[in-house]
N, C-alpha and C positions, 0 to 999 in steps of 0.2 A: 234565143227566144225566151220570153217570159212564160212560165207555166201558168195556165189559167185553170183554177180549180172549180169543179162543179159544186154549187151550193149544197150543203147537207140537207137531205130530206128528213123532216122531223115527223112527229106523231100527231094523231088526231087531237090530242089534248092541247098541243101547241097551236094548232089551227084555231081551236076554240078560243084560246087566250088572245091570239092575234086579232081575230075578227071582233071579239068583245072590246078590245082596246080601241080598235079603229072606229067601231060603230058608236062608242060612247064619248069619243073625243070631240070637243066643241070649240077648242081654241086655246090660246095662251093668256095667262094673266099678265099684269104689269111687270112681273119679275121674269117673264119668259117661261114659267112653269105651266105644264099641261093642265087643262081643265076638263074634267069628265062628268058627264051626266049619266049616272047608272040606271036611270029610269027610261032611257031611250030604247025603243024597240030595235031588236037586232035583225039582221037580214036573213033571207033564205037564199042560199047560193047553190047553183047547179054545179056539180063536180063530174068531170069525165075521168074514168078510171082506165088505166092501161096495166097489163100484166107486168109484174115486177120480175125481171129475169135474174136468176141466181147464177151469176158469173163473177167477173171482176170488172170494176169500173175502168173505162178506157176512153180515150179521146184522140181526135185527129186535129191538129192545129195547123193552119195555113196562113203564112204571112203574105198578104196580098201585094206588098211592095217588093219583097225580095224573091218571092216564089218558093220559099222554103216550106217544106211539109214535114211535120214530125209527129210521132206517136207519143202519147202521154198516158200515165196511170193517174190515179186520183191525186197523187202527191208530187209527181215529177215527170219531166220529159224522159222518155225511155228509148234507148237506141237498140237494145237487145233484151232478151228475157221476156218477162211479163207474158208467159205462156204462148210465145210466138206472135204476139200482136204486132210488134214493129216490123217483123218480116212480112206479115200480111199487108200492112200499110205500104211497104215498099213494092210489093207485088202489084198492088192496085194504084200505084202513085199517079199514073197518067189520068185515070178516070176520076180519082179523088180531087186532083187539082182542077180538072174541068168542072166538077160539081161545085167546088168552093168558089171558083171564078163566077159561076152562074149565080150563086148566092150573093156574092159581092156585087154583082151588077144590079141587084135589087136594093142594095144597102150601101151607104157611104161608110165603109168600114176599113180599118187597117188590117184586122185579122179575123178569121172565121175559125170557130172550134166546133167540131162535130162531137157531141157527147153521147156516149152509149155504154153498152155492156158487152164485153167480150166473153162469150159463153159457149159451152159445148164440151165435147169429150176431152177429159184430162184437165179441165179447169176447176170444176167443182164435182161433188159427189152427191148422190142421194136424191136427185130431182130428174124429172123427165127430160129436160133440155140437155142433160149431160150425155145423152145417147145420140146426139147429132154431131156432125163435124163442126169444129169451132167456127163461129160466125159472129159478126158485129151487128148489134141491134141498136140502131139510133133512137135516142129518146129526146134529144134537145139540141139546139144550135145556139152558140154564144158568140158575142162580139167583144173585141178587146177594149174598145174605147172607154166603156163605162163598166166593164166586168159584170154585165147583167146577162141574163139568159132569157131568150124569147121562146114563145110557143113553137114547138117542133113542127116544121112543115112536113106535109105528107110527101115523102120522096120515094120514088120507085126506081130501083136499080136491080141489076142482076148480079151484084157482087156484095151487097149487104142489105139488111132489112130495117124497116122503120117500124117501131113497136106499135104505132097507131094503125098499121095495116092489118094487125091481128084483132082478135075480139076485144071490144071495149065495153065499158059499163057506164051507167048514168045513175046518179043519186042526187036528190035535192036535200040539202041540210038546212033545217030551220035552227038557227043558232039561239033561238029562245028556248028550244028543247032539243038539243043535239042527240039525245039518247034515242029518239025515234029513228034517226038515220043509222045509228050504230048497228041495230039489229039487221037492217037491210045489207049493210056493208059486210057484216060477219057472214051472212049467207053467201054473198058473192065470193068472199075469200075462201070459204069452205069449198065452193065449186072449183076454184082454181087449184086449191091444195089437193083435192081429190083427183083431178086430172087436168094438168096444165094445158090450156087451149093453144099456147104457142107450140109446145111439143107435139100436140095432137095434129097441128097443121103440117108437121113433118112426118106424120104417120107413126108417131111414137107416143106411148102412154107412160104416165108417171106424174108424181106430185109436182105442184108449183109452189112458188115462194109466197106470193101475195099480190097486192094491187097498189099502184100509186095513183092517188086522186089529185086532180088539178082543177081549180076554179079561179075566178077573178072577182075581186071586190075593190071598188074605188081605184080602178086601174092598177091594182097590185095583184100579182098572182099568188094564190094561196095553194100550197101543195103539202100533202102528207102521205105517209106510207102506212099500209095495213098488212101485216104479215100473218101467215097461217100459224097454227099451233107448233108445227115442227121447226119454224124458223124464227120464233120470237127471241129477242135478246134480253128480255126482262122476264121475271118470274111472276107476272101478273096472271090472274086466272082469266081475265078478259083479253080478247085479241085486240081490242081498242080501249085504251084507258082514257076515260073522260076526266076523271079527277085524280089527283095524286094519291097513291097508297098511303095509308096512315102508318108511316114508318116510325116506330117507337124507339129503336136503338140501332147501333151501328150494325149489328148482325142482321137485322131486318134489311138494311140497305145493301149489305153484301148479298144476301139471298135473293133480293129483288133484282139486282143489276149485274152481278158477276155470274154469267151463264156460259155454258159450253158454246152456244151459238154466237155470243159476243166475242169469245176467244177465237172462234173460227173466222169470224169477220175480220178480227185484228190480224190473224195469220195471213189472210189475203192482202190486207192493206199494208202491212209492215214487213212481213217475212217472205213475200213473193210466193206464198203458198207452201213454203218449206217448214219442216219441223226440225229445228236446230236450236240448241240452248244459247248459241251466240246472239240470237235475236231477243233474248228474254228481256233485257232492260228496255229496249225500244218498244217491245210489245206491251209491257206493263204500263209504260208511260202513255201509250196510245189508248189503252183500255181505260185508264183513270180519266184521261182527258175526254174520251168519248162519253163516259158516264156523267162527268160534270157538264158536258154540253147538253145532253138529253134530259138529265134528271136534276138540274140545279134547283128547281123549286122544291123537290122532295128533300134535297140536301139541306136547303135553307130551313125547311120545316123541321128537319131533324134537330138542327141547332147545336151541332157538336163539331169539334175540331179533331184533327188527327185520324180521320176516317180513312185517308188514302192508303195508309199502311195495310189496313185490313182488306181493302179492295185488291191491292197488289198481291198480298199473300194468297188470297183465294184464287186470283187469276193465275198466279204462278203454279199453284197446285194442279189446276185443271190442265194448264199447258204441259207440265211435266208428265202428267198421266197420259196425255195425248201422244207425247213423244215416245213414252214407254210402250204404248199400244199401237203406235204408228197410225193414229186416226187423224184425218184431215177433214 
């Protein structure tokens, strides 16, 4: 089966840029180049927020033609490991297949993918949700034909959870002045970080990671994440960066992007949560690629070459310190 990757959730600044481009686009010229009218008024979009679970990305893919059901991580299909997620999928195979067949009956599709977060005791540390038994939290459903992801249906089961069944948030973002919504979202994120509402639903107290906001504009889904102070992967003072930091040299770029939280995220994505120097090369490659994906505008603004060596050196230093101190 082909692994189907969940699209990367970007930041508020990326949503601003995307909506600005969509709202100002008026057509193509005779050469096929885009024409933009920068004076056009931008929309106000309602966004629904769901708690961002701090675990590891996981998915359940079902081939509707062959009946094959597999577990997957963010990057590959997994048969074992991944904090016991494949074993959980096998345990609930019968119910999961029945659910995927039900989803298939409403859609003409070859494959169904249940995207979610596998979280709980032994998977991450330092958040409230780490104090519950490992559980799967569904946040989206994808279909193989066009590799797109649709809005998550509200699914009620007794063997996994749908994130929309927990506390949600609403915010209207006026993209003519997005800073107004920033303050509201920061307050929401502070509440989640102070006491995760998902953990609270299980009778556990502890901090939360943040919120993922989703809205729709011109039939396209706009999605971005907002993390609390303890989980930011960049060194920005604001929880939500609206414009790029004025990075003046390579060291600024390093300080801004190479953080302990980004390294921790890479350890989950690349190293299966393990601290071992054998993963160093793959981890550093992932970190540089992740920074380039999220901060390309800032890199372009910096206007220098050869910066990747400095990113790798800084990330290696953090990773080796974590190995020495056995910090995950």
